[in-house]
Biopython code that builds the backbone (N, CA, C, O; Angstrom):
import numpy as np
from Bio.PDB.StructureBuilder import StructureBuilder

atoms = [
    (1, "MET", "N", (10.825, 26.363, 42.075)),
    (1, "MET", "CA", (10.484, 25.573, 43.224)),
    (1, "MET", "C", (9.017, 25.148, 43.116)),
    (1, "MET", "O", (8.163, 25.939, 42.716)),
    (2, "LYS", "N", (8.736, 23.898, 43.472)),
    (2, "LYS", "CA", (7.375, 23.374, 43.397)),
    (2, "LYS", "C", (6.564, 23.820, 44.606)),
    (2, "LYS", "O", (7.056, 23.886, 45.732)),
    (3, "ARG", "N", (5.285, 24.126, 44.319)),
    (3, "ARG", "CA", (4.381, 24.513, 45.407)),
    (3, "ARG", "C", (3.584, 23.297, 45.834)),
    (3, "ARG", "O", (3.196, 22.475, 45.004)),
    (4, "VAL", "N", (3.348, 23.187, 47.090)),
    (4, "VAL", "CA", (2.506, 22.124, 47.629)),
    (4, "VAL", "C", (1.137, 22.723, 47.881)),
    (4, "VAL", "O", (1.000, 23.718, 48.592)),
    (5, "ILE", "N", (0.130, 22.108, 47.294)),
    (5, "ILE", "CA", (-1.240, 22.581, 47.466)),
    (5, "ILE", "C", (-1.967, 21.592, 48.365)),
    (5, "ILE", "O", (-1.948, 20.384, 48.129)),
    (6, "ARG", "N", (-2.587, 22.112, 49.367)),
    (6, "ARG", "CA", (-3.353, 21.258, 50.279)),
    (6, "ARG", "C", (-4.823, 21.288, 49.868)),
    (6, "ARG", "O", (-5.399, 22.346, 49.615)),
    (7, "LEU", "N", (-5.394, 20.123, 49.811)),
    (7, "LEU", "CA", (-6.796, 20.001, 49.434)),
    (7, "LEU", "C", (-7.589, 19.347, 50.554)),
    (7, "LEU", "O", (-7.099, 18.471, 51.267)),
    (8, "THR", "N", (-8.801, 19.789, 50.682)),
    (8, "THR", "CA", (-9.685, 19.088, 51.610)),
    (8, "THR", "C", (-10.202, 17.844, 50.907)),
    (8, "THR", "O", (-10.058, 17.698, 49.693)),
    (9, "GLU", "N", (-10.789, 16.975, 51.660)),
    (9, "GLU", "CA", (-11.330, 15.743, 51.075)),
    (9, "GLU", "C", (-12.434, 16.063, 50.070)),
    (9, "GLU", "O", (-12.515, 15.422, 49.023)),
    (10, "SER", "N", (-13.268, 17.027, 50.368)),
    (10, "SER", "CA", (-14.356, 17.379, 49.446)),
    (10, "SER", "C", (-13.810, 18.000, 48.155)),
    (10, "SER", "O", (-14.351, 17.754, 47.077)),
    (11, "GLU", "N", (-12.747, 18.800, 48.256)),
    (11, "GLU", "CA", (-12.136, 19.363, 47.048)),
    (11, "GLU", "C", (-11.533, 18.264, 46.178)),
    (11, "GLU", "O", (-11.652, 18.287, 44.953)),
    (12, "LEU", "N", (-10.886, 17.306, 46.830)),
    (12, "LEU", "CA", (-10.312, 16.179, 46.086)),
    (12, "LEU", "C", (-11.414, 15.348, 45.432)),
    (12, "LEU", "O", (-11.273, 14.918, 44.287)),
    (13, "ASN", "N", (-12.506, 15.122, 46.154)),
    (13, "ASN", "CA", (-13.638, 14.386, 45.580)),
    (13, "ASN", "C", (-14.216, 15.113, 44.373)),
    (13, "ASN", "O", (-14.575, 14.479, 43.381)),
    (14, "ASP", "N", (-14.311, 16.440, 44.449)),
    (14, "ASP", "CA", (-14.812, 17.235, 43.318)),
    (14, "ASP", "C", (-13.903, 17.104, 42.099)),
    (14, "ASP", "O", (-14.380, 16.965, 40.973)),
    (15, "ILE", "N", (-12.602, 17.149, 42.328)),
    (15, "ILE", "CA", (-11.651, 17.013, 41.221)),
    (15, "ILE", "C", (-11.785, 15.634, 40.572)),
    (15, "ILE", "O", (-11.809, 15.521, 39.346)),
    (16, "VAL", "N", (-11.870, 14.602, 41.386)),
    (16, "VAL", "CA", (-12.007, 13.237, 40.867)),
    (16, "VAL", "C", (-13.333, 13.095, 40.116)),
    (16, "VAL", "O", (-13.372, 12.495, 39.042)),
    (17, "GLU", "N", (-14.406, 13.634, 40.663)),
    (17, "GLU", "CA", (-15.719, 13.539, 40.015)),
    (17, "GLU", "C", (-15.724, 14.259, 38.666)),
    (17, "GLU", "O", (-16.248, 13.729, 37.686)),
    (18, "ARG", "N", (-15.152, 15.450, 38.608)),
    (18, "ARG", "CA", (-15.080, 16.192, 37.336)),
    (18, "ARG", "C", (-14.241, 15.428, 36.314)),
    (18, "ARG", "O", (-14.593, 15.364, 35.136)),
    (19, "SER", "N", (-13.143, 14.856, 36.766)),
    (19, "SER", "CA", (-12.284, 14.090, 35.857)),
    (19, "SER", "C", (-13.017, 12.869, 35.315)),
    (19, "SER", "O", (-12.921, 12.557, 34.128)),
    (20, "ALA", "N", (-13.746, 12.182, 36.185)),
    (20, "ALA", "CA", (-14.493, 11.006, 35.757)),
    (20, "ALA", "C", (-15.581, 11.383, 34.756)),
    (20, "ALA", "O", (-15.780, 10.684, 33.762)),
    (21, "LYS", "N", (-16.285, 12.484, 35.014)),
    (21, "LYS", "CA", (-17.316, 12.940, 34.077)),
    (21, "LYS", "C", (-16.724, 13.282, 32.721)),
    (21, "LYS", "O", (-17.319, 12.985, 31.685)),
    (22, "ARG", "N", (-15.553, 13.908, 32.726)),
    (22, "ARG", "CA", (-14.895, 14.268, 31.475)),
    (22, "ARG", "C", (-14.492, 13.014, 30.700)),
    (22, "ARG", "O", (-14.632, 12.966, 29.478)),
    (23, "LEU", "N", (-13.994, 12.008, 31.405)),
    (23, "LEU", "CA", (-13.620, 10.755, 30.737)),
    (23, "LEU", "C", (-14.827, 10.069, 30.121)),
    (23, "LEU", "O", (-14.755, 9.569, 28.999)),
    (24, "VAL", "N", (-15.932, 10.044, 30.847)),
    (24, "VAL", "CA", (-17.148, 9.419, 30.325)),
    (24, "VAL", "C", (-17.649, 10.178, 29.105)),
    (24, "VAL", "O", (-18.081, 9.569, 28.126)),
    (25, "LYS", "N", (-17.592, 11.496, 29.158)),
    (25, "LYS", "CA", (-18.048, 12.322, 28.042)),
    (25, "LYS", "C", (-17.192, 12.091, 26.801)),
    (25, "LYS", "O", (-17.705, 12.076, 25.682)),
    (26, "GLU", "N", (-15.883, 11.910, 27.000)),
    (26, "GLU", "CA", (-14.965, 11.734, 25.881)),
    (26, "GLU", "C", (-14.886, 10.284, 25.413)),
    (26, "GLU", "O", (-14.250, 9.999, 24.398)),
    (27, "HIS", "N", (-15.517, 9.372, 26.134)),
    (27, "HIS", "CA", (-15.450, 7.948, 25.808)),
    (27, "HIS", "C", (-16.075, 7.682, 24.441)),
    (27, "HIS", "O", (-17.067, 8.307, 24.068)),
    (28, "ILE", "N", (-15.490, 6.764, 23.713)),
    (28, "ILE", "CA", (-15.992, 6.392, 22.394)),
    (28, "ILE", "C", (-17.336, 5.684, 22.566)),
    (28, "ILE", "O", (-17.492, 4.837, 23.446)),
    (29, "ASP", "N", (-18.274, 6.028, 21.741)),
    (29, "ASP", "CA", (-19.584, 5.386, 21.754)),
    (29, "ASP", "C", (-19.445, 4.021, 21.079)),
    (29, "ASP", "O", (-19.526, 3.913, 19.855)),
    (30, "MET", "N", (-19.235, 2.979, 21.892)),
    (30, "MET", "CA", (-18.974, 1.647, 21.353)),
    (30, "MET", "C", (-20.167, 1.096, 20.580)),
    (30, "MET", "O", (-19.986, 0.384, 19.592)),
    (31, "ASN", "N", (-21.382, 1.415, 21.017)),
    (31, "ASN", "CA", (-22.553, 0.931, 20.294)),
    (31, "ASN", "C", (-22.569, 1.495, 18.876)),
    (31, "ASN", "O", (-22.904, 0.785, 17.928)),
    (32, "ARG", "N", (-22.214, 2.749, 18.733)),
    (32, "ARG", "CA", (-22.152, 3.380, 17.411)),
    (32, "ARG", "C", (-21.069, 2.727, 16.547)),
    (32, "ARG", "O", (-21.280, 2.491, 15.357)),
    (33, "GLU", "N", (-19.924, 2.438, 17.142)),
    (33, "GLU", "CA", (-18.836, 1.785, 16.408)),
    (33, "GLU", "C", (-19.250, 0.392, 15.937)),
    (33, "GLU", "O", (-18.908, -0.020, 14.828)),
    (34, "ILE", "N", (-19.984, -0.329, 16.781)),
    (34, "ILE", "CA", (-20.460, -1.660, 16.403)),
    (34, "ILE", "C", (-21.461, -1.547, 15.257)),
    (34, "ILE", "O", (-21.431, -2.358, 14.331)),
    (35, "GLN", "N", (-22.342, -0.556, 15.306)),
    (35, "GLN", "CA", (-23.295, -0.338, 14.211)),
    (35, "GLN", "C", (-22.562, -0.051, 12.901)),
    (35, "GLN", "O", (-22.937, -0.581, 11.855)),
    (36, "LEU", "N", (-21.536, 0.769, 12.949)),
    (36, "LEU", "CA", (-20.775, 1.096, 11.744)),
    (36, "LEU", "C", (-20.039, -0.134, 11.202)),
    (36, "LEU", "O", (-19.977, -0.341, 9.990)),
    (37, "ALA", "N", (-19.486, -0.944, 12.101)),
    (37, "ALA", "CA", (-18.803, -2.171, 11.670)),
    (37, "ALA", "C", (-19.797, -3.118, 11.002)),
    (37, "ALA", "O", (-19.480, -3.745, 9.992)),
    (38, "TYR", "N", (-20.995, -3.218, 11.566)),
    (38, "TYR", "CA", (-22.036, -4.071, 10.985)),
    (38, "TYR", "C", (-22.384, -3.597, 9.569)),
    (38, "TYR", "O", (-22.517, -4.415, 8.659)),
    (39, "LYS", "N", (-22.528, -2.297, 9.382)),
    (39, "LYS", "CA", (-22.846, -1.756, 8.058)),
    (39, "LYS", "C", (-21.730, -2.041, 7.060)),
    (39, "LYS", "O", (-21.997, -2.339, 5.896)),
    (40, "GLU", "N", (-20.494, -1.950, 7.508)),
    (40, "GLU", "CA", (-19.371, -2.230, 6.614)),
    (40, "GLU", "C", (-19.346, -3.697, 6.201)),
    (40, "GLU", "O", (-19.032, -4.016, 5.054)),
    (41, "ILE", "N", (-19.672, -4.577, 7.122)),
    (41, "ILE", "CA", (-19.739, -6.009, 6.775)),
    (41, "ILE", "C", (-20.825, -6.240, 5.732)),
    (41, "ILE", "O", (-20.643, -7.032, 4.808)),
    (42, "GLN", "N", (-21.943, -5.557, 5.877)),
    (42, "GLN", "CA", (-23.019, -5.697, 4.892)),
    (42, "GLN", "C", (-22.553, -5.256, 3.503)),
    (42, "GLN", "O", (-22.895, -5.885, 2.502)),
    (43, "GLN", "N", (-21.788, -4.197, 3.448)),
    (43, "GLN", "CA", (-21.274, -3.707, 2.172)),
    (43, "GLN", "C", (-20.243, -4.657, 1.576)),
    (43, "GLN", "O", (-20.067, -4.695, 0.358)),
    (44, "MET", "N", (-19.569, -5.416, 2.414)),
    (44, "MET", "CA", (-18.569, -6.355, 1.934)),
    (44, "MET", "C", (-19.194, -7.573, 1.266)),
    (44, "MET", "O", (-18.506, -8.308, 0.558)),
    (45, "GLY", "N", (-20.469, -7.794, 1.479)),
    (45, "GLY", "CA", (-21.139, -8.989, 0.966)),
    (45, "GLY", "C", (-20.992, -9.183, -0.526)),
    (45, "GLY", "O", (-20.685, -10.287, -0.973)),
    (46, "LYS", "N", (-21.206, -8.128, -1.316)),
    (46, "LYS", "CA", (-21.118, -8.280, -2.768)),
    (46, "LYS", "C", (-19.698, -8.578, -3.204)),
    (46, "LYS", "O", (-19.490, -9.330, -4.156)),
    (47, "HIS", "N", (-18.723, -8.006, -2.528)),
    (47, "HIS", "CA", (-17.326, -8.283, -2.857)),
    (47, "HIS", "C", (-16.956, -9.713, -2.475)),
    (47, "HIS", "O", (-16.201, -10.382, -3.181)),
    (48, "LEU", "N", (-17.489, -10.160, -1.369)),
    (48, "LEU", "CA", (-17.221, -11.522, -0.911)),
    (48, "LEU", "C", (-17.784, -12.540, -1.893)),
    (48, "LEU", "O", (-17.139, -13.548, -2.180)),
    (49, "SER", "N", (-18.976, -12.287, -2.407)),
    (49, "SER", "CA", (-19.579, -13.189, -3.386)),
    (49, "SER", "C", (-18.746, -13.239, -4.659)),
    (49, "SER", "O", (-18.509, -14.316, -5.206)),
    (50, "SER", "N", (-18.307, -12.094, -5.128)),
    (50, "SER", "CA", (-17.479, -12.026, -6.328)),
    (50, "SER", "C", (-16.163, -12.773, -6.112)),
    (50, "SER", "O", (-15.703, -13.500, -6.993)),
    (51, "LEU", "N", (-15.571, -12.592, -4.954)),
    (51, "LEU", "CA", (-14.327, -13.272, -4.631)),
    (51, "LEU", "C", (-14.525, -14.783, -4.637)),
    (51, "LEU", "O", (-13.688, -15.526, -5.148)),
    (52, "GLY", "N", (-15.637, -15.227, -4.066)),
    (52, "GLY", "CA", (-15.933, -16.658, -4.027)),
    (52, "GLY", "C", (-16.081, -17.254, -5.415)),
    (52, "GLY", "O", (-15.598, -18.356, -5.676)),
    (53, "LEU", "N", (-16.748, -16.528, -6.309)),
    (53, "LEU", "CA", (-16.903, -17.016, -7.680)),
    (53, "LEU", "C", (-15.557, -17.096, -8.393)),
    (53, "LEU", "O", (-15.308, -18.036, -9.147)),
    (54, "ARG", "N", (-14.715, -16.142, -8.165)),
    (54, "ARG", "CA", (-13.406, -16.131, -8.829)),
    (54, "ARG", "C", (-12.472, -17.228, -8.314)),
    (54, "ARG", "O", (-11.654, -17.761, -9.063)),
    (55, "LEU", "N", (-12.601, -17.553, -7.040)),
    (55, "LEU", "CA", (-11.710, -18.556, -6.447)),
    (55, "LEU", "C", (-12.288, -19.962, -6.441)),
    (55, "LEU", "O", (-11.624, -20.897, -5.994)),
    (56, "ASN", "N", (-13.494, -20.126, -6.922)),
    (56, "ASN", "CA", (-14.142, -21.431, -6.962)),
    (56, "ASN", "C", (-13.303, -22.402, -7.785)),
    (56, "ASN", "O", (-12.979, -22.125, -8.940)),
    (57, "GLY", "N", (-12.954, -23.537, -7.191)),
    (57, "GLY", "CA", (-12.188, -24.565, -7.875)),
    (57, "GLY", "C", (-10.687, -24.346, -7.873)),
    (57, "GLY", "O", (-9.957, -25.141, -8.465)),
    (58, "THR", "N", (-10.196, -23.284, -7.220)),
    (58, "THR", "CA", (-8.752, -23.036, -7.163)),
    (58, "THR", "C", (-8.188, -23.561, -5.843)),
    (58, "THR", "O", (-8.928, -23.995, -4.960)),
    (59, "ASN", "N", (-6.881, -23.510, -5.734)),
    (59, "ASN", "CA", (-6.221, -23.917, -4.484)),
    (59, "ASN", "C", (-6.554, -22.974, -3.331)),
    (59, "ASN", "O", (-6.347, -23.310, -2.165)),
    (60, "TYR", "N", (-7.073, -21.790, -3.666)),
    (60, "TYR", "CA", (-7.374, -20.782, -2.643)),
    (60, "TYR", "C", (-8.795, -20.863, -2.107)),
    (60, "TYR", "O", (-9.161, -20.122, -1.195)),
    (61, "GLU", "N", (-9.585, -21.748, -2.664)),
    (61, "GLU", "CA", (-10.982, -21.854, -2.230)),
    (61, "GLU", "C", (-11.117, -22.168, -0.736)),
    (61, "GLU", "O", (-11.985, -21.586, -0.086)),
    (62, "PRO", "N", (-10.290, -23.071, -0.154)),
    (62, "PRO", "CA", (-10.410, -23.311, 1.294)),
    (62, "PRO", "C", (-10.121, -22.061, 2.141)),
    (62, "PRO", "O", (-10.757, -21.834, 3.171)),
    (63, "LEU", "N", (-9.155, -21.261, 1.688)),
    (63, "LEU", "CA", (-8.864, -20.012, 2.419)),
    (63, "LEU", "C", (-10.035, -19.048, 2.312)),
    (63, "LEU", "O", (-10.396, -18.384, 3.284)),
    (64, "TYR", "N", (-10.622, -18.977, 1.130)),
    (64, "TYR", "CA", (-11.802, -18.131, 0.947)),
    (64, "TYR", "C", (-12.931, -18.598, 1.863)),
    (64, "TYR", "O", (-13.614, -17.783, 2.484)),
    (65, "GLN", "N", (-13.122, -19.912, 1.943)),
    (65, "GLN", "CA", (-14.205, -20.461, 2.770)),
    (65, "GLN", "C", (-14.001, -20.100, 4.237)),
    (65, "GLN", "O", (-14.960, -19.776, 4.938)),
    (66, "ARG", "N", (-12.749, -20.155, 4.705)),
    (66, "ARG", "CA", (-12.464, -19.770, 6.100)),
    (66, "ARG", "C", (-12.758, -18.291, 6.322)),
    (66, "ARG", "O", (-13.316, -17.908, 7.350)),
    (67, "LEU", "N", (-12.380, -17.464, 5.351)),
    (67, "LEU", "CA", (-12.659, -16.034, 5.431)),
    (67, "LEU", "C", (-14.162, -15.784, 5.497)),
    (67, "LEU", "O", (-14.632, -15.001, 6.322)),
    (68, "LYS", "N", (-14.905, -16.448, 4.632)),
    (68, "LYS", "CA", (-16.353, -16.281, 4.597)),
    (68, "LYS", "C", (-16.991, -16.725, 5.912)),
    (68, "LYS", "O", (-17.857, -16.037, 6.453)),
    (69, "ASP", "N", (-16.559, -17.873, 6.420)),
    (69, "ASP", "CA", (-17.110, -18.381, 7.683)),
    (69, "ASP", "C", (-16.825, -17.424, 8.849)),
    (69, "ASP", "O", (-17.689, -17.185, 9.693)),
    (70, "ALA", "N", (-15.601, -16.880, 8.881)),
    (70, "ALA", "CA", (-15.242, -15.940, 9.952)),
    (70, "ALA", "C", (-16.065, -14.660, 9.844)),
    (70, "ALA", "O", (-16.494, -14.106, 10.856)),
    (71, "LEU", "N", (-16.284, -14.194, 8.625)),
    (71, "LEU", "CA", (-17.062, -12.971, 8.424)),
    (71, "LEU", "C", (-18.527, -13.189, 8.820)),
    (71, "LEU", "O", (-19.151, -12.305, 9.408)),
    (72, "ILE", "N", (-19.063, -14.346, 8.501)),
    (72, "ILE", "CA", (-20.441, -14.672, 8.887)),
    (72, "ILE", "C", (-20.553, -14.742, 10.410)),
    (72, "ILE", "O", (-21.513, -14.235, 10.992)),
    (73, "LYS", "N", (-19.572, -15.370, 11.049)),
    (73, "LYS", "CA", (-19.583, -15.474, 12.515)),
    (73, "LYS", "C", (-19.511, -14.076, 13.148)),
    (73, "LYS", "O", (-20.240, -13.781, 14.095)),
    (74, "LEU", "N", (-18.633, -13.225, 12.621)),
    (74, "LEU", "CA", (-18.526, -11.856, 13.127)),
    (74, "LEU", "C", (-19.837, -11.104, 12.933)),
    (74, "LEU", "O", (-20.295, -10.407, 13.838)),
    (75, "ASN", "N", (-20.427, -11.240, 11.784)),
    (75, "ASN", "CA", (-21.708, -10.595, 11.493)),
    (75, "ASN", "C", (-22.777, -11.026, 12.500)),
    (75, "ASN", "O", (-23.510, -10.191, 13.030)),
    (76, "ASN", "N", (-22.861, -12.323, 12.757)),
    (76, "ASN", "CA", (-23.860, -12.839, 13.703)),
    (76, "ASN", "C", (-23.626, -12.316, 15.119)),
    (76, "ASN", "O", (-24.576, -11.991, 15.831)),
    (77, "GLU", "N", (-22.356, -12.237, 15.524)),
    (77, "GLU", "CA", (-22.046, -11.723, 16.864)),
    (77, "GLU", "C", (-22.388, -10.236, 16.981)),
    (77, "GLU", "O", (-22.882, -9.790, 18.017)),
    (78, "LEU", "N", (-22.126, -9.478, 15.929)),
    (78, "LEU", "CA", (-22.477, -8.059, 15.957)),
    (78, "LEU", "C", (-23.988, -7.871, 16.028)),
    (78, "LEU", "O", (-24.471, -6.978, 16.724)),
    (79, "ILE", "N", (-24.731, -8.705, 15.313)),
    (79, "ILE", "CA", (-26.197, -8.628, 15.366)),
    (79, "ILE", "C", (-26.680, -8.912, 16.793)),
    (79, "ILE", "O", (-27.541, -8.201, 17.310)),
    (80, "LYS", "N", (-26.129, -9.944, 17.421)),
    (80, "LYS", "CA", (-26.513, -10.261, 18.808)),
    (80, "LYS", "C", (-26.239, -9.073, 19.723)),
    (80, "LYS", "O", (-27.082, -8.701, 20.539)),
    (81, "GLU", "N", (-25.060, -8.483, 19.581)),
    (81, "GLU", "CA", (-24.683, -7.343, 20.416)),
    (81, "GLU", "C", (-25.616, -6.161, 20.204)),
    (81, "GLU", "O", (-26.022, -5.508, 21.165)),
    (82, "LEU", "N", (-25.954, -5.887, 18.961)),
    (82, "LEU", "CA", (-26.853, -4.763, 18.669)),
    (82, "LEU", "C", (-28.246, -5.016, 19.210)),
    (82, "LEU", "O", (-28.900, -4.083, 19.674)),
    (83, "ARG", "N", (-28.711, -6.239, 19.164)),
    (83, "ARG", "CA", (-30.043, -6.556, 19.714)),
    (83, "ARG", "C", (-30.073, -6.439, 21.231)),
    (83, "ARG", "O", (-31.080, -6.020, 21.802)),
    (84, "GLN", "N", (-28.988, -6.803, 21.881)),
    (84, "GLN", "CA", (-28.937, -6.694, 23.343)),
    (84, "GLN", "C", (-28.818, -5.244, 23.793)),
    (84, "GLN", "O", (-29.318, -4.870, 24.854)),
    (85, "GLY", "N", (-28.149, -4.427, 22.972)),
    (85, "GLY", "CA", (-27.942, -3.032, 23.329)),
    (85, "GLY", "C", (-29.185, -2.176, 23.198)),
    (85, "GLY", "O", (-29.222, -1.068, 23.734)),
    (86, "ARG", "N", (-30.185, -2.646, 22.515)),
    (86, "ARG", "CA", (-31.403, -1.861, 22.298)),
    (86, "ARG", "C", (-32.399, -2.029, 23.393)),
    (86, "ARG", "O", (-33.474, -1.429, 23.347)),
]
sb = StructureBuilder()
sb.init_structure("model")
sb.init_model(0)
sb.init_chain("A")
sb.init_seg("    ")
for serial, (resi, resn, name, xyz) in enumerate(atoms, 1):
    if name == "N":
        sb.init_residue(resn, " ", resi, " ")
    sb.init_atom(name, np.array(xyz, "f"), 0.0, 1.0, " ", f" {name:<3s}", serial, name[0])
structure = sb.get_structure()
């Protein structure tokens, strides 16, 4: 049989406050994740250059160019975000 527990308003507020604090504590550090993503993009640079040289003049060059442009745009947006977060 289920028990019914009666709580006062202050007890309920305490439970909600503790739960909220626990959620904030366990929340992913998004600024750290953005920093790590930025570092990974930087490491991709040498591979991207090599890929571009290999695909130069092929039917795949336009696809490579779109990939490069998207990666540059992402890199620039991450830089903006990191500068605002500091």
